[in-house]
DSSP file (Angstrom, degrees, kcal/mol; ACC not computed):
  #  RESIDUE AA STRUCTURE BP1 BP2  ACC     N-H-->O    O-->H-N    N-H-->O    O-->H-N    TCO  KAPPA ALPHA  PHI   PSI    X-CA   Y-CA   Z-CA
    1    1 A M              0   0    0      0, 0.0    29,-0.3     0, 0.0     2,-0.1   0.000 360.0 360.0 360.0 130.7   97.7  106.3   92.5
    2    2 A N     >  -     0   0    0     28,-0.1     4,-2.4    27,-0.1     5,-0.2  -0.388 360.0 -92.7 -99.0 176.1   99.5  106.5   95.8
    3    3 A D  H  > S+     0   0    0      1,-0.2     4,-2.4     2,-0.2     5,-0.2   0.843 123.7  54.3 -62.4 -35.8   98.7  108.7   98.9
    4    4 A N  H  > S+     0   0    0      2,-0.2     4,-2.2     1,-0.2    -1,-0.2   0.882 109.7  47.3 -68.0 -38.9  100.9  111.5   97.7
    5    5 A E  H  > S+     0   0    0      2,-0.2     4,-2.7    -3,-0.2    -2,-0.2   0.938 113.3  47.9 -66.7 -46.7   99.2  111.7   94.4
    6    6 A I  H  X S+     0   0    0     -4,-2.4     4,-2.5     1,-0.2    -2,-0.2   0.897 112.3  49.9 -63.8 -39.3   95.7  111.6   96.0
    7    7 A D  H  X S+     0   0    0     -4,-2.4     4,-2.4    -5,-0.2     5,-0.2   0.907 110.4  50.2 -64.8 -40.7   96.8  114.4   98.5
    8    8 A R  H  X S+     0   0    0     -4,-2.2     4,-2.6     2,-0.2    -2,-0.2   0.932 111.7  47.4 -66.9 -42.2   98.1  116.6   95.8
    9    9 A I  H  X S+     0   0    0     -4,-2.7     4,-1.3     1,-0.2    -2,-0.2   0.945 114.4  46.7 -58.6 -48.2   94.9  116.3   93.7
   10   10 A I  H  <>S+     0   0    0     -4,-2.5     5,-2.6     1,-0.2     6,-0.3   0.882 113.5  47.0 -66.9 -37.0   92.7  116.9   96.7
   11   11 A R  H ><5S+     0   0    0     -4,-2.4     3,-1.8     1,-0.2    -1,-0.2   0.892 106.6  58.6 -71.6 -37.5   94.7  119.9   97.9
   12   12 A E  H 3<5S+     0   0    0     -4,-2.6    -1,-0.2     1,-0.3    -2,-0.2   0.834 111.5  43.1 -57.7 -30.0   94.8  121.4   94.3
   13   13 A H  T ><5S-     0   0    0     -4,-1.3     3,-1.6    -3,-0.2    -1,-0.3   0.323 115.0-119.1 -98.5   8.5   90.9  121.4   94.4
   14   14 A S  T < 5 -     0   0    0     -3,-1.8    -3,-0.2     1,-0.3    -2,-0.1   0.867  68.3 -61.6  52.9  42.2   90.9  122.7   98.0
   15   15 A Y  T 3 <S+     0   0    0     -5,-2.6    39,-2.5     1,-0.1     2,-0.5   0.557 119.9 105.8  70.9   9.1   89.1  119.6   99.3
   16   16 A V  E <   -a   54   0A   0     -3,-1.6    39,-0.2    -6,-0.3    -1,-0.1  -0.922  55.9-168.8-124.7  99.7   86.0  120.3   96.9
   17   17 A L  E     -a   55   0A   0     37,-2.9    39,-2.7    -2,-0.5     2,-0.1  -0.681  24.2-122.1-101.8 144.2   86.2  117.9   94.0
   18   18 A P    >>  -     0   0    0      0, 0.0     4,-2.3     0, 0.0     3,-0.7  -0.503  38.2-110.5 -66.8 149.9   84.4  117.7   90.8
   19   19 A A  H 3> S+     0   0    0      1,-0.2     4,-2.5     2,-0.2     5,-0.2   0.852 116.5  57.0 -55.1 -37.3   82.6  114.3   90.5
   20   20 A S  H 3> S+     0   0    0      1,-0.2     4,-1.9     2,-0.2    -1,-0.2   0.883 108.9  45.6 -63.3 -38.2   84.9  113.1   87.8
   21   21 A V  H <> S+     0   0    0     -3,-0.7     4,-2.5     2,-0.2    -1,-0.2   0.924 111.1  53.2 -71.5 -42.1   88.0  113.6   90.0
   22   22 A Y  H  X S+     0   0    0     -4,-2.3     4,-2.3     1,-0.2    -2,-0.2   0.900 110.8  47.3 -56.6 -44.1   86.2  111.9   92.9
   23   23 A I  H  X S+     0   0    0     -4,-2.5     4,-1.4     2,-0.2    -1,-0.2   0.896 108.4  54.0 -64.3 -40.8   85.5  108.9   90.8
   24   24 A M  H  < S+     0   0    0     -4,-1.9     4,-0.4     1,-0.2    -2,-0.2   0.918 111.8  45.9 -60.7 -45.2   89.0  108.7   89.5
   25   25 A I  H >< S+     0   0    0     -4,-2.5     3,-1.5     1,-0.2     6,-0.3   0.930 110.9  52.1 -64.9 -44.3   90.3  108.7   93.1
   26   26 A C  H 3< S+     0   0    0     -4,-2.3    -1,-0.2     1,-0.3    -2,-0.2   0.778 103.5  58.0 -63.9 -26.9   87.8  106.1   94.3
   27   27 A R  T 3< S+     0   0    0     -4,-1.4    -1,-0.3    -3,-0.2    -2,-0.2   0.564  82.2 109.2 -84.7  -6.9   88.7  103.8   91.5
   28   28 A S  S X  S-     0   0    0     -3,-1.5     3,-1.1    -4,-0.4   -26,-0.0  -0.460  74.0-133.5 -66.9 141.5   92.4  103.7   92.7
   29   29 A E  T 3  S+     0   0    0      1,-0.2    -1,-0.1    -2,-0.1    17,-0.1   0.631 102.9  70.6 -69.8 -15.0   93.4  100.4   94.2
   30   30 A Q  T 3  S+     0   0    0    -29,-0.3    16,-2.7    -5,-0.1     2,-0.3   0.791  76.1  94.6 -68.5 -30.2   95.0  102.5   97.0
   31   31 A V  E <   -B   45   0B   0     -3,-1.1    14,-0.3    -6,-0.3     3,-0.1  -0.489  50.1-178.0 -75.7 132.7   91.5  103.5   98.4
   32   32 A D  E     -     0   0B   0     12,-2.6     2,-0.3     1,-0.3    13,-0.2   0.897  61.2 -17.9 -94.6 -54.5   90.4  101.2  101.1
   33   33 A H  E     -B   44   0B   0     11,-1.1    11,-2.6     2,-0.0     2,-0.4  -0.996  50.3-151.5-158.1 158.1   86.9  102.6  102.0
   34   34 A V  E     -B   43   0B   0     -2,-0.3     2,-0.4     9,-0.2     9,-0.2  -0.965  11.7-170.3-131.4 141.2   84.7  105.7  101.6
   35   35 A R  E     -B   42   0B   0      7,-2.7     7,-3.6    -2,-0.4     2,-0.4  -0.991  15.7-139.3-142.8 134.6   81.9  106.9  103.9
   36   36 A R  E     +B   41   0B   0     -2,-0.4     2,-0.3     5,-0.2     5,-0.2  -0.710  18.0 179.8 -85.4 135.4   79.4  109.7  103.4
   37   37 A D  E >   -B   40   0B   0      3,-3.4     3,-1.9    -2,-0.4     2,-0.3  -0.735  61.9 -65.9-138.0  86.2   78.6  112.0  106.4
   38   38 A G  T 3  S-     0   0    0     -2,-0.3    -1,-0.2     1,-0.3     0, 0.0  -0.564 118.4 -12.2  71.7-128.9   76.1  114.5  105.4
   39   39 A D  T 3  S+     0   0    0     -2,-0.3    16,-0.4    -3,-0.1     2,-0.3   0.526 126.2  81.7 -82.7  -5.8   77.6  116.8  102.8
   40   40 A W  E <   -B   37   0B   0     -3,-1.9    -3,-3.4    14,-0.1     2,-0.4  -0.707  61.3-155.7-104.9 156.2   81.2  115.5  103.5
   41   41 A I  E     -BC  36  53B   0     12,-2.8    12,-3.3    -2,-0.3     2,-0.5  -0.995   6.0-152.3-128.7 126.1   82.8  112.4  102.3
   42   42 A D  E     -BC  35  52B   0     -7,-3.6    -7,-2.7    -2,-0.4     2,-0.4  -0.840  11.6-168.7 -99.5 135.6   85.7  110.6  104.1
   43   43 A V  E     -BC  34  51B   0      8,-2.5     8,-1.9    -2,-0.5     2,-0.4  -0.987   2.9-171.5-126.9 127.2   88.1  108.6  102.0
   44   44 A W  E     -BC  33  50B   0    -11,-2.6   -12,-2.6    -2,-0.4   -11,-1.1  -0.877   8.4-148.6-113.8 146.9   90.7  106.3  103.5
   45   45 A T  E >   -B   31   0B   0      4,-2.1     3,-1.5    -2,-0.4   -14,-0.2  -0.693  31.0-107.4-110.0 170.9   93.5  104.5  101.9
   46   46 A R  T 3  S+     0   0    0    -16,-2.7   -15,-0.1     1,-0.3    -1,-0.1   0.705 119.6  54.0 -66.8 -20.2   95.2  101.1  102.6
   47   47 A T  T 3  S-     0   0    0    -17,-0.2    -1,-0.3     2,-0.0   -16,-0.1  -0.051 128.1 -92.6-107.5  26.7   98.3  103.0  104.1
   48   48 A A  S <  S+     0   0    0     -3,-1.5     2,-0.2     1,-0.2    -2,-0.1   0.673  73.2 152.4  72.6  21.8   96.2  105.1  106.6
   49   49 A G        -     0   0    0      2,-0.0    -4,-2.1     0, 0.0     2,-0.3  -0.551  20.3-176.7 -69.1 146.3   95.7  108.1  104.4
   50   50 A H  E     +C   44   0B   0     -6,-0.2     2,-0.3    -2,-0.2    -6,-0.2  -0.973  10.5 173.0-150.2 137.2   92.5  110.0  105.2
   51   51 A W  E     -C   43   0B   0     -8,-1.9    -8,-2.5    -2,-0.3     2,-0.6  -0.992  22.6-146.0-141.4 146.9   90.8  113.1  103.7
   52   52 A R  E     +C   42   0B   0     -2,-0.3     2,-0.2   -10,-0.2   -10,-0.2  -0.958  36.7 165.4-111.4 110.3   87.5  114.8  104.3
   53   53 A I  E     -C   41   0B   0    -12,-3.3   -12,-2.8    -2,-0.6     2,-0.3  -0.745  30.5-138.7-129.6 170.6   86.2  116.2  101.0
   54   54 A R  E     -a   16   0A   0    -39,-2.5   -37,-2.9    -2,-0.2     2,-0.4  -0.915  17.7-136.7-123.9 157.3   83.0  117.6   99.3
   55   55 A I  E      a   17   0A   0    -16,-0.4   -39,-0.0    -2,-0.3   -36,-0.0  -0.936 360.0 360.0-114.8 136.5   81.8  116.9   95.8
   56   56 A V              0   0    0    -39,-2.7    -1,-0.1    -2,-0.4   -40,-0.0   0.322 360.0 360.0-114.5 360.0   80.4  119.6   93.5
């Protein structure tokens, strides 16, 4: 999954992802690291993509 696919999925869910979608994104080889900050989760990719999301 590349940055464009990840971005499309996150935007389709308005930055609030079901756990199953979050897990699918995190399993992508493109994801470099993830950090939890309270209710928010930051996701970075190897090519400098970054999203701040929530999980429901």
